[in-house]
Every structure is written in structure tokens, then in C-alpha cells.
C-alpha positions, 0 to 999 in steps of 0.5 A: 472490581468486576462486580462494580463494573458490571453494576455500573454497566447495568445502571448506564444501560437502563438510561438513554445513553448507550455506554462505550465498550471494547466489544468488536461490533462497537470498536470497529465503528470507532472513528480512530479505527476507521481513520486508520483503515482509510489512511492505510487505503490511501497509502496503498493507493498512493504506493501503487500509483507511485510504483506504477508512475516510476517503473511501469507506465510507458515501460511494461504496463498492461496495455503494452502487453495487450497490444502484443497479444492482439498482434500475435492473435491478429484480432482484438481482445474481448475485454473493452478498452475503456476497462483496460485503459488502452488508448489513454496516456500516463497514469490514466491507463490505470484509473479504471483498473484501479477502481475495479481492483478496489471494488474486487478487494472490498467484495472479498473483504465483505465476503470474509465476514459472512458465515461459512455457509454463505461463503461456500454458496458464493464460491460455488456460484462463482465456480459454476458461473465460470464453468458456464461461461467457459464451456456452456456455449460449446456444450449447448451447441454440441449437444443440440447439434447431435440431438437434431442430427441423431449423430454421435460425434465430436465437436466440430471446428465451428463449435470449438471456436466458441471457446475462443471468446471466454478463454481470451476474456479469462486471459485478459482478466488474469493479466489485469488482476495480476497487475492489480494484485497489490491493490486487491490483496491490500484492500482485502487485508485492510477491511477484511482484517487479514494479515496474510493479505497485507503481507501479500500486498507488501511482498508482491510490491517488494518482489516487483521492485527487486526483479526490476532492480535486477533487470535494470542492472546494466550488465543484465539489461544489456543482455536483454536486447530489445526487451531491455529498452522497455525497462525503465532504468534509473541511471547510476549518476543522478542529476542536480537535486530539485526537491528539498526543504526550506529552500535547500535542494537535497534530492532529485525527482527520482530519489524523491519517488523512491523515498515516497514509495518507502514511506507509503509502504511503512504507512500502509503496513503500520496502519493496517497491522495496527488496526488488527493488533488493537482489535485482537487486544480488545477481543482477548480482554475479559468481559468485565474489562471491555465494559470498564471505562478506564480500559475504554479511555486507555484504548482511546489514548493508544489509538490517538497516539498511533495516529499522531505517530503515523504522521509525525515519526514517518514524516520525520523519517522521510525528511531525515532520509532526504537530508541523509541523501543530500548531506554532502550538499548540506555540508558543502553549502555550510562551508561555502557560506561560511568560508566563501572558498572555491574548493567547496564548489569544485567538490560539489561538481565532482562525479563521485558525489553524483554516483550511487556510492557517493550517496551511500557515503553521504548517508553514512556520514549523516548517520555517524554524526547523528549517532555522535550527537547522542553522546552530547544531546540527552534525547531521552531527557528531552522527550521525558520533559515533553511528555511530562509537560503534556501530562501536566497540561492534560491533568487540569482538564481531567479534573475540571471534567470530574468536577463538572 
């Protein structure tokens, strides 16, 4: 088998058309791989902006921290307002920093594919540049001052004041990059094929959400005093649902934001990890299998299936979550439309269904009913018939291609 594949590859290489193989240099340029990376990047940006718009903007964003620092030091920070977004409103504060984070993460991903010697030179150049920016002006003014005055002394106050600008600049950039850490590490993980960076991006986002949930807890939030007022709190009682499907309102705007964050995290995770997983599989294949057209065809099928499932199953997950949270509205709507009784409307206005534990009960009821349907609806047989139908539709096409 290996010899046949090798002969076929040699014959094809002698022609004008270059054969498709599963070598990494060629596979990384395949449109399915690039599409998965683009989807992961878009999901990362959407996740970050959704988290920022829900919890950070106007509450604990970086511009408010910069304003506090400027009040403490009594002076303006050296970093420009156009870079930090200071003076803008809403999400506009994060547009320029977001571009900066994407560029930095892309540069780190590009550096990861360079040779170790190039990486060492870049890191050494960065360290030397940081030292020069930090203490270069101090050393120059201090040494030249001693040289022209022939006096061996310590740096005076005017020379030490030259450290103020670089220290404040480094502090400002560190604060800005701390807010952009999920974007920087996420882009580095997607395009640099780093599982650790992807885990950092997801872990930091979940850590922020967890800490925010603790600080927003009424008992703890009340102990924070004035600082607790700046934390964006989603109340235990939700308002009337305004988002739904097919004209049926299921969830509120706040609940929909949380669902979007969860879905975008899953899309980012599945797409980015999927690229790394498929490339690792292709890398570990024997050389003969990488040139085998059958393996190339199987890889195409796997990548196409992954793309379909990314939109299909995760979209159904979001819809199922919305239905689960608003399941009591669905049940009460069905009862009200079928019986016309007044008790359905009275129950829908009860405060218990508007509280958090009421949503949990509704979701548990939805999951219980769906679990019971498994004993009445043969889902495995239905999916089997669908896949068999698709296989039958694809078989005549493949035969026609072979005949041609």
C-alpha cells in the first residue's frame, strides 16, 4: 500500500498539478483550518466585548482606574487618551485597546513559529529596550553630570525625576494589558497553536466572572461600601422577558447576555482546540498516509463536519438554554391558550417564577421532560436515518466523479 501511494505521488508530482497532502505546511493553508481559526478569533472578540459590555463598561473599566491614578498623582499619565479610550463612552473605550491586544497577540503567535535563535534575539532586544527606556536617561544624565563636574556622587532629585515618565508608562501599559489579557493570550493560542494560551484566555475570563459574582453577592456587596456601588450587579429578580424565538418571549436581556457569553466561550474553545487537534493528528501520521488521497478525503470530511457542528449543535444549545430558562412561560402560555383560564396568568405574575431559583426549577423541568422523551422518541434511529439518507445522496455523486 505504501509503495502504491508513493508511486502515485511521484507520477502526480511530475505533472503540472501539485497534489494535496496532509503535511503541516500545506494543511495549515487549507480553507477549513483557516475558517476555524477565523471563527475562533471572532468568537474570542465577541466573548470579550460581551463580557465588557455586561460587567465592565461604566463599572470597573480601565479608564476609571486611570482617572483614579491621575487624581492620586496629581498629573496626567504619559499614555495617550486616544490609546486608552479615555473620553469616549460605552464600548468605544475598548476599540483601540482591542486592536492593540490583537496586534500584540498576533505578534506573539508569529514569534512562536520562529527559530529558537530568532526568539532569543527578540527577547534579548526587548529586555535591552526596556532597560534603556527605564534607566537610560537617568544613567546618561547622572554619568555625564559627574564627568563634567569631576564629582563622584549619587543621583540628585532632578536626575531621579527622569524615572517618573517610564515608570508611569510601564504601569499604564501593564494595567491596559491586564484588561486585554484574554484577547492577547487567545489570539496567541489560536494562531500560535498553543493550548496553554487558550486555557489562559478561558481561565482568566471564568476567574473574572467568578470574582465578579462573589463581589456582586448582596451580603458581600453591602460590605464594600462605596466601592460596591461601582460593581455591576444583576438582581435576583428579573424583569419581563424581551428576547425569544418565533414570537415567544423566553429570556430577559441580562439572561441573553449570559447565554451569549457561554456560547461564545464554547465556540472559541471548540474551534481553537479543534485546529490543534487535527494538526497534531496529521503530524503523527506516517509519511505514506500523508500522501494517500483517501486520508486527505477523510480529513476534509472531518473538517467539514466540525464546521457544520460548530454552528448547528452550539446554535441548538443556545436555543435549548433559552427555552429551559423560559420553560415556565412556555407551559403557562400553552395552558392559557388551550383552557383560557385565569390562574395561568396569576401564576405567571408570581414573584417565585421571577427569582433565580424559579429559573432553576424551570430549567430542571425542561431537562426532566426532555429526558422522558428519550423513552418515547427513538433519537438514535432518527439520527441514523438522517445520516443514511445523506450517505445515499452522496454516493451517486462520487460515482459520477469516478466515471468522469
